[in-house]
C-alpha positions as YAML, in Angstrom:
chain: A
units: angstrom
residues:
- id: 1
  name: MET
  ca: [102.33, 0.63, 100.53]
- id: 2
  name: THR
  ca: [98.79, 0.45, 101.74]
- id: 3
  name: ASP
  ca: [97.19, -2.22, 104.32]
- id: 4
  name: ALA
  ca: [95.56, -5.12, 102.40]
- id: 5
  name: GLY
  ca: [91.98, -4.14, 102.08]
- id: 6
  name: ARG
  ca: [92.23, -0.74, 103.50]
- id: 7
  name: SER
  ca: [90.30, 1.99, 101.61]
- id: 8
  name: LEU
  ca: [92.26, 5.20, 101.65]
- id: 9
  name: ALA
  ca: [90.63, 8.74, 101.55]
- id: 10
  name: PRO
  ca: [91.62, 10.98, 98.63]
- id: 11
  name: VAL
  ca: [94.39, 13.69, 99.15]
- id: 12
  name: THR
  ca: [93.85, 17.17, 99.29]
- id: 13
  name: VAL
  ca: [96.70, 19.37, 98.20]
- id: 14
  name: ARG
  ca: [97.23, 22.79, 99.68]
- id: 15
  name: ASP
  ca: [99.92, 25.45, 100.26]
- id: 16
  name: ALA
  ca: [101.88, 24.52, 103.40]
- id: 17
  name: ARG
  ca: [101.80, 26.35, 106.37]
- id: 18
  name: PRO
  ca: [104.32, 27.12, 109.26]
- id: 19
  name: SER
  ca: [102.26, 25.03, 111.39]
- id: 20
  name: ASP
  ca: [102.93, 21.96, 109.09]
- id: 21
  name: ALA
  ca: [106.90, 22.12, 109.59]
- id: 22
  name: ARG
  ca: [106.82, 19.30, 112.19]
- id: 23
  name: ALA
  ca: [104.83, 17.15, 110.15]
- id: 24
  name: ILE
  ca: [106.80, 17.65, 106.97]
- id: 25
  name: SER
  ca: [110.00, 16.79, 109.00]
- id: 26
  name: ARG
  ca: [108.43, 13.61, 110.04]
- id: 27
  name: VAL
  ca: [107.63, 12.49, 106.60]
- id: 28
  name: ALA
  ca: [111.26, 13.65, 105.25]
- id: 29
  name: ARG
  ca: [112.74, 11.58, 107.98]
- id: 30
  name: ALA
  ca: [110.62, 8.49, 107.19]
- id: 31
  name: SER
  ca: [111.01, 8.88, 103.27]
- id: 32
  name: TRP
  ca: [114.54, 9.48, 103.33]
- id: 33
  name: THR
  ca: [115.34, 6.51, 105.68]
- id: 34
  name: ASP
  ca: [113.25, 4.21, 103.82]
- id: 35
  name: THR
  ca: [114.51, 5.37, 100.34]
- id: 36
  name: TYR
  ca: [118.14, 5.82, 100.70]
- id: 37
  name: ARG
  ca: [118.99, 3.13, 103.17]
- id: 38
  name: GLY
  ca: [121.63, 0.91, 101.33]
- id: 39
  name: ILE
  ca: [122.35, 3.62, 99.05]
- id: 40
  name: LEU
  ca: [123.73, 6.46, 101.36]
- id: 41
  name: GLU
  ca: [125.48, 6.20, 104.56]
- id: 42
  name: PRO
  ca: [123.25, 6.35, 107.80]
- id: 43
  name: ALA
  ca: [125.46, 9.08, 109.20]
- id: 44
  name: PHE
  ca: [125.01, 11.14, 105.84]
- id: 45
  name: ILE
  ca: [121.42, 10.71, 106.09]
- id: 46
  name: GLU
  ca: [121.08, 12.05, 109.82]
- id: 47
  name: GLU
  ca: [123.33, 14.74, 108.90]
- id: 48
  name: PHE
  ca: [121.39, 15.80, 106.08]
- id: 49
  name: LEU
  ca: [118.08, 15.85, 107.79]
- id: 50
  name: ALA
  ca: [119.30, 17.86, 110.53]
- id: 51
  name: ALA
  ca: [120.94, 20.60, 108.20]
- id: 52
  name: ASN
  ca: [117.77, 20.89, 105.98]
- id: 53
  name: TYR
  ca: [114.83, 19.47, 107.78]
- id: 54
  name: ALA
  ca: [114.81, 21.40, 110.88]
- id: 55
  name: PRO
  ca: [110.97, 22.44, 111.82]
- id: 56
  name: GLU
  ca: [112.21, 26.05, 112.00]
- id: 57
  name: GLN
  ca: [113.64, 26.03, 108.54]
- id: 58
  name: LEU
  ca: [110.50, 24.38, 106.88]
- id: 59
  name: ALA
  ca: [108.22, 26.87, 108.69]
- id: 60
  name: THR
  ca: [110.51, 29.68, 107.27]
- id: 61
  name: ALA
  ca: [110.35, 28.03, 103.72]
- id: 62
  name: ALA
  ca: [106.56, 27.81, 104.13]
- id: 63
  name: GLU
  ca: [106.26, 31.36, 105.07]
- id: 64
  name: ARG
  ca: [108.29, 32.45, 102.22]
- id: 65
  name: ALA
  ca: [106.69, 30.51, 99.51]
- id: 66
  name: SER
  ca: [103.34, 32.09, 100.60]
- id: 67
  name: GLN
  ca: [104.99, 35.52, 99.85]
- id: 68
  name: ARG
  ca: [106.18, 34.77, 96.24]
- id: 69
  name: ASP
  ca: [104.48, 34.05, 93.10]
- id: 70
  name: ASP
  ca: [107.15, 31.79, 91.47]
- id: 71
  name: THR
  ca: [107.56, 29.59, 94.66]
- id: 72
  name: HIS
  ca: [105.15, 26.76, 95.47]
- id: 73
  name: PHE
  ca: [105.45, 24.60, 98.89]
- id: 74
  name: LEU
  ca: [102.67, 22.28, 98.93]
- id: 75
  name: VAL
  ca: [101.68, 19.43, 101.22]
- id: 76
  name: ALA
  ca: [99.36, 16.50, 100.50]
- id: 77
  name: VAL
  ca: [96.74, 15.75, 103.36]
- id: 78
  name: ARG
  ca: [94.65, 12.70, 103.93]
- id: 79
  name: ASP
  ca: [92.35, 12.44, 106.90]
- id: 80
  name: GLY
  ca: [93.86, 15.52, 108.45]
- id: 81
  name: GLU
  ca: [97.48, 13.98, 108.23]
- id: 82
  name: VAL
  ca: [100.21, 15.46, 106.11]
- id: 83
  name: VAL
  ca: [101.51, 12.53, 103.85]
- id: 84
  name: ALA
  ca: [103.68, 14.17, 101.49]
- id: 85
  name: TYR
  ca: [105.06, 17.40, 100.52]
- id: 86
  name: ALA
  ca: [106.71, 19.26, 97.33]
- id: 87
  name: HIS
  ca: [108.80, 22.30, 97.07]
- id: 88
  name: TYR
  ca: [109.08, 24.03, 93.67]
- id: 89
  name: GLY
  ca: [110.75, 27.29, 92.76]
- id: 90
  name: VAL
  ca: [113.27, 29.03, 90.17]
- id: 91
  name: GLY
  ca: [116.84, 28.24, 90.80]
- id: 92
  name: PRO
  ca: [120.16, 28.70, 88.79]
- id: 93
  name: ARG
  ca: [118.93, 25.99, 86.25]
- id: 94
  name: GLY
  ca: [115.38, 27.66, 86.07]
- id: 95
  name: PRO
  ca: [112.30, 26.17, 86.89]
- id: 96
  name: GLU
  ca: [113.02, 23.32, 89.25]
- id: 97
  name: LEU
  ca: [111.42, 20.85, 91.72]
- id: 98
  name: PHE
  ca: [113.51, 21.07, 94.67]
- id: 99
  name: ARG
  ca: [112.05, 18.26, 96.85]
- id: 100
  name: ILE
  ca: [109.22, 16.01, 96.73]
- id: 101
  name: TYR
  ca: [108.54, 13.16, 99.23]
- id: 102
  name: ALA
  ca: [105.97, 11.00, 100.44]
- id: 103
  name: ASP
  ca: [105.60, 8.99, 103.91]
- id: 104
  name: PRO
  ca: [106.36, 5.25, 102.92]
- id: 105
  name: ALA
  ca: [103.00, 4.23, 104.55]
- id: 106
  name: HIS
  ca: [101.41, 6.30, 101.64]
- id: 107
  name: TYR
  ca: [103.78, 5.39, 98.62]
- id: 108
  name: GLY
  ca: [101.54, 4.34, 95.56]
- id: 109
  name: THR
  ca: [98.19, 6.09, 96.73]
- id: 110
  name: GLY
  ca: [98.39, 9.02, 94.49]
- id: 111
  name: ALA
  ca: [99.73, 11.53, 96.85]
- id: 112
  name: GLY
  ca: [102.94, 12.38, 94.72]
- id: 113
  name: SER
  ca: [100.89, 12.66, 91.56]
- id: 114
  name: ALA
  ca: [98.46, 15.04, 93.17]
- id: 115
  name: LEU
  ca: [101.26, 17.40, 94.29]
- id: 116
  name: LEU
  ca: [102.83, 17.22, 90.72]
- id: 117
  name: ASP
  ca: [99.22, 17.63, 89.25]
- id: 118
  name: GLU
  ca: [98.83, 20.99, 91.19]
- id: 119
  name: ILE
  ca: [102.34, 22.41, 90.60]
- id: 120
  name: GLU
  ca: [102.00, 21.85, 87.03]
- id: 121
  name: ARG
  ca: [98.51, 23.37, 87.04]
- id: 122
  name: ARG
  ca: [100.11, 26.44, 88.74]
- id: 123
  name: ILE
  ca: [103.37, 27.09, 87.02]
- id: 124
  name: ASP
  ca: [103.76, 29.29, 83.77]
- id: 125
  name: ALA
  ca: [106.77, 27.44, 82.12]
- id: 126
  name: ASP
  ca: [107.46, 24.99, 79.32]
- id: 127
  name: ALA
  ca: [109.39, 22.53, 81.47]
- id: 128
  name: TYR
  ca: [111.07, 22.13, 85.01]
- id: 129
  name: VAL
  ca: [113.92, 20.01, 86.23]
- id: 130
  name: LEU
  ca: [114.72, 17.76, 89.22]
- id: 131
  name: ASP
  ca: [117.49, 15.67, 90.46]
- id: 132
  name: VAL
  ca: [117.09, 11.94, 91.54]
- id: 133
  name: HIS
  ca: [119.59, 9.21, 92.54]
- id: 134
  name: ALA
  ca: [120.26, 6.69, 89.88]
- id: 135
  name: ARG
  ca: [119.81, 3.98, 92.48]
- id: 136
  name: ASN
  ca: [116.56, 5.57, 93.69]
- id: 137
  name: GLN
  ca: [114.42, 2.99, 91.62]
- id: 138
  name: ARG
  ca: [111.09, 3.73, 93.17]
- id: 139
  name: GLY
  ca: [111.68, 7.40, 92.64]
- id: 140
  name: ARG
  ca: [112.70, 6.90, 89.11]
- id: 141
  name: ALA
  ca: [109.82, 4.62, 88.11]
- id: 142
  name: PHE
  ca: [107.47, 7.30, 89.35]
- id: 143
  name: TYR
  ca: [109.31, 10.09, 87.46]
- id: 144
  name: ASP
  ca: [109.33, 7.71, 84.24]
- id: 145
  name: ARG
  ca: [105.50, 7.31, 84.52]
- id: 146
  name: ARG
  ca: [105.10, 11.18, 84.59]
- id: 147
  name: GLY
  ca: [107.20, 11.68, 81.58]
- id: 148
  name: PHE
  ca: [110.51, 12.97, 82.87]
- id: 149
  name: VAL
  ca: [113.50, 12.15, 80.95]
- id: 150
  name: ILE
  ca: [117.28, 12.24, 81.67]
- id: 151
  name: VAL
  ca: [119.10, 15.29, 80.56]
- id: 152
  name: GLY
  ca: [122.37, 15.11, 82.63]
- id: 153
  name: GLN
  ca: [124.21, 14.32, 85.83]
- id: 154
  name: GLY
  ca: [122.85, 16.12, 88.93]
- id: 155
  name: SER
  ca: [125.13, 18.53, 91.05]
- id: 156
  name: PHE
  ca: [124.05, 17.48, 94.49]
- id: 157
  name: LEU
  ca: [125.06, 13.98, 95.26]
- id: 158
  name: ASP
  ca: [127.40, 11.68, 93.34]
- id: 159
  name: GLY
  ca: [124.99, 9.41, 91.42]
- id: 160
  name: ASP
  ca: [122.44, 12.19, 90.96]
- id: 161
  name: LEU
  ca: [120.81, 12.36, 87.67]
- id: 162
  name: THR
  ca: [118.83, 15.51, 86.30]
- id: 163
  name: LEU
  ca: [115.53, 14.96, 84.89]
- id: 164
  name: ARG
  ca: [113.34, 17.30, 82.85]
- id: 165
  name: ARG
  ca: [109.52, 17.27, 82.41]
- id: 166
  name: SER
  ca: [108.21, 19.15, 79.21]
- id: 167
  name: LEU
  ca: [105.05, 20.65, 79.93]
- id: 168
  name: ARG
  ca: [104.28, 21.99, 76.06]
- id: 169
  name: PRO
  ca: [106.29, 19.38, 73.98]
- id: 170
  name: ARG
  ca: [106.52, 20.05, 70.07]
- id: 171
  name: ARG
  ca: [104.53, 17.66, 68.14]
- id: 172
  name: PRO
  ca: [104.76, 16.46, 64.68]
- id: 173
  name: ALA
  ca: [102.54, 17.21, 61.81]
- id: 174
  name: LEU
  ca: [100.92, 13.93, 61.07]
- id: 175
  name: PRO
  ca: [99.82, 12.37, 58.75]
- id: 176
  name: ALA
  ca: [103.02, 12.25, 56.86]
- id: 177
  name: ARG
  ca: [103.51, 10.90, 53.25]
- id: 178
  name: THR
  ca: [106.35, 9.38, 51.44]
- id: 179
  name: GLU
  ca: [106.27, 7.83, 48.01]
- id: 180
  name: ARG
  ca: [104.36, 4.81, 48.96]
- id: 181
  name: LEU
  ca: [103.39, 5.02, 52.59]
- id: 182
  name: THR
  ca: [101.62, 7.25, 55.15]
- id: 183
  name: ILE
  ca: [102.80, 7.52, 58.63]
- id: 184
  name: ARG
  ca: [100.16, 8.42, 61.20]
- id: 185
  name: GLU
  ca: [99.07, 7.97, 64.75]
- id: 186
  name: LEU
  ca: [97.80, 4.67, 65.98]
- id: 187
  name: THR
  ca: [94.34, 4.30, 67.24]
- id: 188
  name: ASP
  ca: [92.43, 1.74, 69.01]
- id: 189
  name: ALA
  ca: [90.81, 0.41, 65.84]
- id: 190
  name: ASP
  ca: [94.48, -0.62, 64.77]
- id: 191
  name: ALA
  ca: [94.71, -3.27, 67.34]
- id: 192
  name: THR
  ca: [93.71, -6.31, 65.23]
- id: 193
  name: ALA
  ca: [95.87, -5.20, 62.36]
- id: 194
  name: LEU
  ca: [98.80, -4.51, 64.66]
- id: 195
  name: HIS
  ca: [98.59, -7.83, 66.16]
- id: 196
  name: ARG
  ca: [99.45, -9.40, 62.74]
- id: 197
  name: ILE
  ca: [102.94, -7.93, 63.36]
- id: 198
  name: TYR
  ca: [103.18, -8.16, 67.10]
- id: 199
  name: GLY
  ca: [101.66, -11.61, 67.22]
- id: 200
  name: ASP
  ca: [104.10, -12.93, 64.73]
- id: 201
  name: ALA
  ca: [107.19, -14.78, 66.52]
- id: 202
  name: GLU
  ca: [109.48, -14.42, 63.58]
- id: 203
  name: ALA
  ca: [108.87, -10.40, 62.96]
- id: 204
  name: MET
  ca: [109.43, -10.05, 66.95]
- id: 205
  name: ARG
  ca: [112.40, -12.22, 67.24]
- id: 206
  name: HIS
  ca: [114.75, -9.35, 67.41]
- id: 207
  name: VAL
  ca: [112.53, -6.64, 68.93]
- id: 208
  name: GLY
  ca: [112.29, -5.46, 72.42]
- id: 209
  name: ARG
  ca: [113.65, -6.86, 75.75]
- id: 210
  name: THR
  ca: [112.44, -10.36, 75.06]
- id: 211
  name: GLY
  ca: [112.35, -10.84, 71.45]
- id: 212
  name: GLN
  ca: [109.06, -12.52, 71.94]
- id: 213
  name: SER
  ca: [105.73, -11.97, 70.50]
- id: 214
  name: THR
  ca: [102.54, -10.84, 72.18]
- id: 215
  name: PRO
  ca: [99.95, -13.76, 73.15]
- id: 216
  name: ASP
  ca: [96.83, -12.05, 71.95]
- id: 217
  name: VAL
  ca: [95.19, -8.82, 70.71]
- id: 218
  name: VAL
  ca: [94.48, -7.43, 74.23]
- id: 219
  name: SER
  ca: [98.14, -7.59, 74.96]
- id: 220
  name: THR
  ca: [99.13, -5.98, 71.59]
- id: 221
  name: ALA
  ca: [96.60, -3.32, 72.38]
- id: 222
  name: ARG
  ca: [98.52, -2.30, 75.17]
- id: 223
  name: VAL
  ca: [101.29, -0.98, 72.75]
- id: 224
  name: ILE
  ca: [98.78, 1.44, 71.49]
- id: 225
  name: GLY
  ca: [98.18, 2.58, 74.74]
- id: 226
  name: PHE
  ca: [101.84, 3.03, 75.62]
- id: 227
  name: ALA
  ca: [102.07, 4.92, 72.43]
- id: 228
  name: ARG
  ca: [99.36, 7.31, 73.48]
- id: 229
  name: ARG
  ca: [100.99, 8.17, 76.73]
- id: 230
  name: HIS
  ca: [104.39, 8.51, 75.30]
- id: 231
  name: ALA
  ca: [102.98, 11.03, 72.94]
- id: 232
  name: GLU
  ca: [101.16, 12.96, 75.45]
- id: 233
  name: HIS
  ca: [104.17, 13.37, 77.50]
- id: 234
  name: HIS
  ca: [106.80, 14.03, 74.78]
- id: 235
  name: GLY
  ca: [105.12, 14.90, 71.69]
- id: 236
  name: PHE
  ca: [106.24, 12.16, 69.45]
- id: 237
  name: SER
  ca: [105.80, 8.26, 69.63]
- id: 238
  name: LEU
  ca: [105.34, 5.13, 67.78]
- id: 239
  name: TRP
  ca: [103.05, 5.50, 64.64]
- id: 240
  name: ALA
  ca: [101.05, 3.31, 62.06]
- id: 241
  name: ILE
  ca: [102.50, 2.83, 58.55]
- id: 242
  name: ASP
  ca: [99.86, 2.48, 56.02]
- id: 243
  name: GLU
  ca: [100.17, 1.71, 52.19]
- id: 244
  name: THR
  ca: [99.24, 4.87, 50.62]
- id: 245
  name: ASP
  ca: [97.47, 2.84, 47.96]
- id: 246
  name: GLY
  ca: [97.14, -0.56, 49.85]
- id: 247
  name: GLU
  ca: [96.47, -2.01, 53.18]
- id: 248
  name: GLN
  ca: [96.41, -0.10, 56.75]
- id: 249
  name: VAL
  ca: [99.01, -1.05, 59.53]
- id: 250
  name: VAL
  ca: [101.61, -2.94, 57.35]
- id: 251
  name: GLY
  ca: [104.16, -1.82, 60.07]
- id: 252
  name: VAL
  ca: [105.09, 0.84, 62.62]
- id: 253
  name: ALA
  ca: [107.56, 3.47, 62.97]
- id: 254
  name: GLY
  ca: [108.39, 6.33, 65.06]
- id: 255
  name: LEU
  ca: [110.61, 8.28, 67.78]
- id: 256
  name: LEU
  ca: [110.84, 6.91, 71.51]
- id: 257
  name: TRP
  ca: [112.83, 7.85, 74.38]
- id: 258
  name: VAL
  ca: [115.49, 4.92, 74.98]
- id: 259
  name: GLU
  ca: [113.89, 2.89, 77.75]
- id: 260
  name: GLY
  ca: [111.21, 5.40, 78.25]
- id: 261
  name: HIS
  ca: [113.43, 7.94, 79.81]
- id: 262
  name: GLY
  ca: [116.60, 8.51, 77.55]
- id: 263
  name: PRO
  ca: [118.96, 10.29, 77.55]
- id: 264
  name: GLU
  ca: [118.67, 9.39, 73.56]
- id: 265
  name: VAL
  ca: [116.08, 9.40, 71.54]
- id: 266
  name: GLU
  ca: [115.54, 6.23, 69.24]
- id: 267
  name: ALA
  ca: [114.10, 5.92, 65.88]
- id: 268
  name: ALA
  ca: [112.01, 2.50, 65.96]
- id: 269
  name: TYR
  ca: [110.59, 0.57, 62.88]
- id: 270
  name: LEU
  ca: [108.94, -2.68, 62.34]
- id: 271
  name: VAL
  ca: [107.43, -3.99, 59.17]
- id: 272
  name: ARG
  ca: [104.73, -7.00, 58.89]
- id: 273
  name: ARG
  ca: [106.76, -9.96, 57.63]
- id: 274
  name: ASP
  ca: [104.60, -10.27, 54.26]
- id: 275
  name: ARG
  ca: [106.01, -6.87, 53.24]
- id: 276
  name: TRP
  ca: [109.60, -7.64, 53.96]
- id: 277
  name: GLY
  ca: [111.75, -7.11, 51.21]
- id: 278
  name: ARG
  ca: [110.06, -3.88, 49.66]
- id: 279
  name: GLY
  ca: [112.07, -1.42, 51.13]
- id: 280
  name: TYR
  ca: [109.17, -0.13, 53.35]
- id: 281
  name: ALA
  ca: [111.39, -0.13, 56.41]
- id: 282
  name: THR
  ca: [114.11, 2.08, 54.92]
- id: 283
  name: GLU
  ca: [111.50, 4.51, 53.48]
- id: 284
  name: ALA
  ca: [109.69, 4.56, 57.13]
- id: 285
  name: LEU
  ca: [113.03, 5.37, 58.76]
- id: 286
  name: ARG
  ca: [114.19, 8.06, 56.45]
- id: 287
  name: GLU
  ca: [110.61, 9.91, 56.92]
- id: 288
  name: THR
  ca: [110.98, 9.25, 60.70]
- id: 289
  name: LEU
  ca: [114.46, 10.65, 61.01]
- id: 290
  name: ARG
  ca: [113.50, 13.70, 58.90]
- id: 291
  name: ILE
  ca: [110.33, 14.39, 61.24]
- id: 292
  name: GLY
  ca: [112.77, 14.08, 64.34]
- id: 293
  name: HIS
  ca: [115.25, 16.43, 62.82]
- id: 294
  name: ASP
  ca: [113.23, 18.89, 60.79]
- id: 295
  name: GLN
  ca: [109.93, 19.08, 62.72]
- id: 296
  name: LEU
  ca: [111.04, 18.29, 66.38]
- id: 297
  name: GLY
  ca: [114.39, 19.79, 66.33]
- id: 298
  name: LEU
  ca: [116.19, 16.70, 67.69]
- id: 299
  name: PRO
  ca: [119.85, 17.10, 67.06]
- id: 300
  name: ARG
  ca: [120.71, 13.41, 67.40]
- id: 301
  name: ILE
  ca: [118.88, 10.37, 66.81]
- id: 302
  name: VAL
  ca: [119.90, 6.71, 67.47]
- id: 303
  name: ALA
  ca: [118.66, 3.31, 66.33]
- id: 304
  name: LEU
  ca: [119.41, 0.18, 68.07]
- id: 305
  name: ALA
  ca: [119.53, -3.57, 67.18]
- id: 306
  name: TYR
  ca: [120.46, -6.85, 68.47]
- id: 307
  name: PRO
  ca: [124.01, -7.68, 67.14]
- id: 308
  name: GLU
  ca: [122.69, -10.68, 65.12]
- id: 309
  name: ASN
  ca: [119.93, -8.45, 63.37]
- id: 310
  name: HIS
  ca: [122.12, -7.75, 60.27]
- id: 311
  name: ALA
  ca: [119.08, -6.85, 58.32]
- id: 312
  name: SER
  ca: [118.07, -4.34, 60.67]
- id: 313
  name: GLN
  ca: [121.56, -2.63, 60.60]
- id: 314
  name: ARG
  ca: [121.60, -2.62, 56.77]
- id: 315
  name: VAL
  ca: [118.28, -0.70, 56.93]
- id: 316
  name: MET
  ca: [119.76, 1.98, 59.18]
- id: 317
  name: GLU
  ca: [122.94, 2.23, 57.04]
- id: 318
  name: LYS
  ca: [120.45, 2.83, 53.84]
- id: 319
  name: ALA
  ca: [118.85, 5.31, 55.67]
- id: 320
  name: GLY
  ca: [121.79, 7.30, 56.12]
- id: 321
  name: MET
  ca: [122.92, 6.60, 59.69]
- id: 322
  name: ARG
  ca: [126.20, 5.71, 60.85]
- id: 323
  name: ALA
  ca: [127.42, 2.91, 63.15]
- id: 324
  name: GLU
  ca: [128.69, 3.95, 66.44]
- id: 325
  name: GLY
  ca: [129.69, 0.98, 68.54]
- id: 326
  name: SER
  ca: [127.31, -0.65, 71.04]
- id: 327
  name: VAL
  ca: [125.25, 0.44, 74.13]
- id: 328
  name: HIS
  ca: [123.68, -1.54, 77.06]
- id: 329
  name: ALA
  ca: [119.98, -0.84, 76.70]
- id: 330
  name: TYR
  ca: [116.79, -2.92, 77.60]
- id: 331
  name: GLU
  ca: [119.07, -5.12, 79.63]
- id: 332
  name: ARG
  ca: [120.95, -6.07, 76.53]
- id: 333
  name: GLU
  ca: [124.06, -5.16, 74.56]
- id: 334
  name: LEU
  ca: [122.72, -3.67, 71.18]
- id: 335
  name: THR
  ca: [124.52, -2.14, 68.32]
- id: 336
  name: ARG
  ca: [123.80, 1.64, 67.75]
- id: 337
  name: HIS
  ca: [123.61, 3.67, 64.67]
- id: 338
  name: VAL
  ca: [123.36, 7.52, 64.81]
- id: 339
  name: SER
  ca: [121.70, 10.24, 62.78]
- id: 340
  name: GLU
  ca: [122.74, 13.94, 63.40]
- id: 341
  name: ARG
  ca: [120.99, 16.98, 62.19]
- id: 342
  name: PRO
  ca: [123.40, 19.00, 59.84]
- id: 343
  name: THR
  ca: [124.36, 22.37, 61.53]
- id: 344
  name: GLY
  ca: [123.45, 25.37, 60.11]
...
């Protein structure tokens, strides 16, 4: 965190030099101690730092990185001081971010984002991976904001997750048309119409973490901002449902990573209350599943519902999804239905 009222200079990102080794070691020690206190045993932290962050080792790593095109060892510098570092290369899993840490005094000041921006500018890869401990809440929140998703269990520490960042995600061909509906991207101009759905307490009773409506159009507009960011990171997102020969934004449907980071992709849908009973939800869900499987190549898509929301579960079944027990997500126990792309 920064001191209240203290204005910080922007960071400059550059290649690490052997002479930065002691500063990187200092940042590593401060960040590891702050991050893993209460997660890992203090003796393990000390042993790990001694084995992997000796200044001599870091100096050698910086020198080697300077001699290779596929390896980048970077530091973020503010006011002449190294405040964060990142080390990227190609390992057994392909392109990988081996490590990225910031001095706790500079958390939330853009140092980590500046490092990732520079790495992604330099590399020629469609995606890269990294490991993060499942209990490292600060780190996981940072990676969620950057568009990383869970793809498996890490191999270094018990409790590690492997995350992937796609730099060139596949994108659907929109608008898509069904018999009665048009599915398209949401725009800022849709906020007022969208609020007729998100501001309706009855329509939102079984939606999201809270089951509550949004209080005003400004709050509803944040949904559009979220949808835009999700599309930028992942290619797919939440889309508007228009009546082809009627009104615009009579609902929303689309594909989202569960809880923003997966590991599953969910099909989401919501129809304005005065359009209930017309089969729009089933029609939109079928098209959403078709887009996910056929255009985006997603082998498995889930749909989640509150256990008491039997109407939504019937929609999933009418759209061809099968029930598959329940899952804990969005701080709730939810039913889960599944759609799988046919093999061959």
